[in-house]
C-alpha positions in Angstrom: 7.3 102.7 -115.1 9.9 101.3 -112.9 8.1 102.2 -110.0 5.0 100.3 -111.5 6.9 97.0 -111.9 8.5 97.0 -108.8 5.3 97.6 -106.7 3.8 94.8 -109.1 6.5 92.5 -108.2 6.5 92.9 -104.5 2.8 91.9 -104.5 3.5 89.0 -106.7 6.4 87.6 -104.1 4.0 88.5 -101.2 1.6 86.4 -103.0 3.9 83.4 -103.1 5.2 84.3 -99.5 1.7 83.7 -98.2 0.9 80.6 -100.4 4.0 79.0 -99.1 3.8 79.9 -95.5 0.2 78.2 -95.9 1.8 75.2 -97.0 4.3 75.0 -94.3 1.5 75.8 -91.7 -0.7 73.1 -93.4 2.2 70.5 -93.2 3.2 71.4 -89.9 -1.0 70.7 -88.5 -0.6 67.5 -90.1 2.8 66.4 -88.4 1.1 67.8 -85.7 -2.0 65.9 -86.3 0.0 62.3 -87.0 2.0 63.0 -83.7 -1.5 63.6 -81.4 -2.8 60.5 -83.1 0.5 58.3 -82.3 1.0 59.9 -78.7 -1.8 57.9 -77.3 -0.7 54.8 -78.5 2.6 55.7 -77.3 1.4 56.5 -74.2 -0.9 53.2 -74.5 2.4 50.8 -75.3 4.0 52.5 -72.2 1.7 51.6 -69.4 2.7 48.8 -67.5 1.0 45.6 -67.3 0.2 43.2 -64.8 0.2 39.5 -66.3 -1.7 37.1 -63.6 -1.1 33.5 -63.3 -3.7 31.1 -62.0 -3.3 27.6 -62.1 -1.5 24.4 -60.5 2.0 23.6 -59.7 3.1 22.9 -62.7 2.9 26.6 -63.4 3.8 27.8 -59.8 6.5 29.5 -58.0 8.9 26.8 -56.7 9.2 26.2 -53.2 12.8 24.8 -53.6 14.8 23.3 -56.2 12.0 21.2 -57.6 9.2 21.3 -58.8 9.6 24.7 -60.5 6.5 25.8 -62.3 6.9 27.8 -66.0 5.1 30.6 -64.0 8.1 31.7 -62.3 10.2 31.6 -65.6 7.8 33.8 -67.6 8.5 37.4 -66.3 12.1 37.0 -67.6 10.9 36.8 -71.0 9.2 40.3 -71.1 10.6 44.1 -71.0 10.3 46.4 -68.0 6.9 47.4 -68.6 5.9 43.7 -67.6 4.9 42.2 -64.2 4.0 38.9 -63.7 1.9 37.8 -60.5 2.1 34.6 -60.1 -1.3 33.2 -57.8 -0.5 29.5 -59.1 -0.6 27.2 -56.0 0.6 23.5 -56.5 -2.4 20.4 -55.7 -5.1 22.7 -57.0 -7.8 22.0 -59.3 -9.7 24.6 -60.6 -12.4 24.5 -58.0 -10.0 24.1 -55.0 -8.1 27.3 -56.5 -11.4 29.4 -56.6 -13.3 28.1 -53.3 -9.9 26.6 -51.0 -11.7 24.9 -48.2 -15.1 25.3 -48.9 -15.0 22.6 -51.5 -16.1 19.5 -49.5 -14.5 15.8 -49.4 -18.5 14.2 -50.8 -19.9 14.5 -54.5 -23.5 15.2 -54.7 -26.2 13.5 -56.8 -24.6 15.6 -59.9 -21.3 13.7 -59.2 -19.5 16.9 -58.5 -18.3 17.7 -55.2 -20.4 19.6 -52.6 -19.3 23.2 -52.6 -20.1 24.3 -48.9 -20.0 28.2 -49.0 -19.8 30.3 -52.6 -17.2 32.5 -50.8 -14.1 32.6 -52.7 -10.6 32.2 -51.8 -8.6 35.0 -50.8 -6.5 34.7 -53.8 -9.1 35.2 -56.1 -10.9 38.0 -53.9 -7.7 39.7 -54.6 -7.7 39.7 -58.2 -11.1 40.8 -58.2 -10.4 43.3 -56.0 -10.9 46.9 -57.6 -8.2 49.0 -56.6 -5.4 46.3 -56.4 -6.4 43.4 -58.4 -6.7 43.4 -62.2 -7.2 46.4 -64.0 -7.8 47.1 -67.6 -5.3 46.3 -70.0 -3.9 43.3 -67.7 -4.0 39.8 -68.3 -5.0 36.5 -66.9 -3.3 33.5 -67.8 -5.5 30.5 -66.6 -4.3 27.1 -66.8 -5.5 24.0 -64.5 -6.8 20.4 -65.6 -4.0 18.4 -63.9 -5.7 17.8 -60.5 -8.9 18.2 -61.4 -9.0 14.7 -62.9 -9.3 13.1 -59.4 -11.8 10.7 -59.1 -11.9 12.0 -55.1 -13.2 15.2 -54.0 -11.8 17.6 -53.0 -9.9 18.3 -56.2 -12.4 16.3 -58.9 -13.9 18.4 -61.0 -16.1 17.1 -64.0 -16.0 18.5 -67.6 -19.0 20.4 -67.6 -18.3 22.4 -64.3 -14.4 22.8 -65.5 -15.6 24.8 -68.4 -18.4 27.0 -66.4 -15.4 27.7 -63.6 -13.0 28.6 -66.4 -15.5 30.7 -68.4 -16.7 32.3 -65.5 -12.7 33.3 -64.6 -12.4 34.7 -68.1 -15.4 36.7 -68.2 -14.6 38.3 -64.3 -11.1 39.4 -66.5 -13.1 40.8 -69.2 -15.5 42.9 -66.8 -12.5 44.4 -65.3 -11.0 45.4 -69.2 -8.3 42.7 -68.5 -7.8 40.2 -71.1 -8.2 36.6 -70.4 -6.0 33.7 -72.1 -6.6 30.0 -71.5 -4.3 27.3 -71.4 -4.8 23.8 -72.1 -3.3 21.6 -69.3 0.6 20.9 -70.0 1.1 17.7 -70.9 3.5 15.0 -68.6 6.0 12.6 -70.5 4.3 9.4 -71.4 5.7 7.8 -74.6 4.5 5.3 -77.2 7.6 3.8 -78.4 9.5 6.7 -79.6 6.9 9.0 -79.5 5.4 11.3 -76.8 2.0 11.1 -76.4 -0.8 13.5 -75.0 -2.3 12.3 -72.1 -4.4 14.9 -70.1 -8.1 15.7 -69.9 -10.0 19.4 -70.4 -8.8 20.6 -73.9 -12.4 20.4 -75.2 -13.5 22.7 -72.5 -10.9 24.7 -72.3 -11.5 25.6 -75.9 -15.4 26.0 -75.5 -14.7 28.4 -72.5 -12.6 30.2 -74.5 -15.3 30.6 -77.7 -17.8 31.5 -75.1 -15.4 34.4 -73.3 -13.9 35.1 -76.5 -10.4 34.5 -75.3 -7.7 32.7 -76.7 -6.0 29.2 -76.0 -3.0 28.6 -75.8 -2.6 24.6 -76.5 0.3 24.4 -74.4 -0.6 20.4 -74.3 0.0 20.1 -78.0 2.9 22.4 -77.6 4.2 20.4 -75.0 3.8 17.2 -76.8 5.6 18.5 -79.6 8.6 19.9 -77.5 9.5 16.4 -76.3 9.3 15.0 -79.6 11.8 17.4 -80.7 14.1 16.5 -77.9 13.7 13.1 -78.5 12.8 12.0 -75.1 10.9 9.1 -76.2 11.7 6.1 -75.8 12.0 6.7 -72.4 13.7 3.8 -69.7 11.6 5.7 -66.8 14.8 6.8 -65.2 13.9 10.6 -64.9 16.7 11.4 -62.9 19.5 11.4 -65.3 20.3 12.7 -69.0 18.2 15.3 -70.8 15.1 14.3 -68.8 16.3 14.6 -66.2 17.8 18.1 -66.7 13.9 19.2 -68.1 12.1 17.1 -65.1 11.9 16.3 -61.3 12.0 12.9 -60.5 8.5 12.4 -61.9 7.3 12.8 -65.1 4.8 15.7 -64.9 7.1 18.9 -62.8 9.9 20.9 -64.3 13.3 21.6 -63.1 14.3 24.9 -63.9 15.3 24.4 -67.1 12.4 22.4 -68.3 10.3 25.5 -66.6 12.2 28.1 -68.9 11.1 25.9 -71.9 7.9 25.3 -71.1 7.8 29.4 -70.4 8.9 30.2 -73.5 6.5 27.9 -75.7 3.8 30.1 -73.9 5.5 33.3 -74.8 5.9 32.0 -78.5 2.2 31.3 -78.8 1.4 34.7 -77.4 4.1 36.1 -80.4 2.1 33.6 -83.2 -1.2 34.6 -81.9 -0.1 38.5 -81.9 -1.6 38.9 -79.1 -0.7 42.7 -77.7 1.0 41.6 -75.0 3.6 40.0 -77.5 4.9 43.7 -78.1 6.3 43.3 -74.7 8.3 40.5 -75.4 12.4 40.5 -74.9 
């Protein structure tokens, strides 16, 4: 009898052991599965990202003390996984940035500057290069609209063409797996009494291009005006060389000193975070 009881007990305990081992194996498999699912996301987050910038002097790297474009201060706001390639150039409209000397000094019957050759500028060709240019996961920030309002060629760009060119650039980024981000032109400082006011065009066209390309839009004009008001830059007596305004702008009401460029760069980064763009994961 004792032998039979012992044998039964061994069999029962063995069954429990099998079930416990199966449960443990299942738990381990579940954890391994969860870890395996998380691994690609971790690898994606760790993948280096290049942020390409296309714009004018308010975005460009400085040649001296002033002006300092906000794009030159943008990289410092990200972790080491982000590299900023600032291709903004002073004095350019979206059209002269894209086509450089192939935009003539005369207007056609449509009122737009005549493009003498469809050949893109070297900077845009480099960004489109399949080996060394924009790649999947990169970002392209596009901000023009300041020089484009000129009435004279070659910088002049009408609203219809402006929207077309911005849409084209955004879709070119998308075709390479990159993420376009469109920006309205940053505001200069103009005051109406004690209130800073908007003073740039092409806002509607920027939003329309964003809709066409399904790209996010940073309304940098609205953000910059709000910043000027929060800093109480108005009313202003026209002296751009001293005081808080002198520390923010160069000796004009348009271009930034280093301090101003840093604050405008923070505006852009803040809106990247507010819109919850994936790039925000890399912000410091």
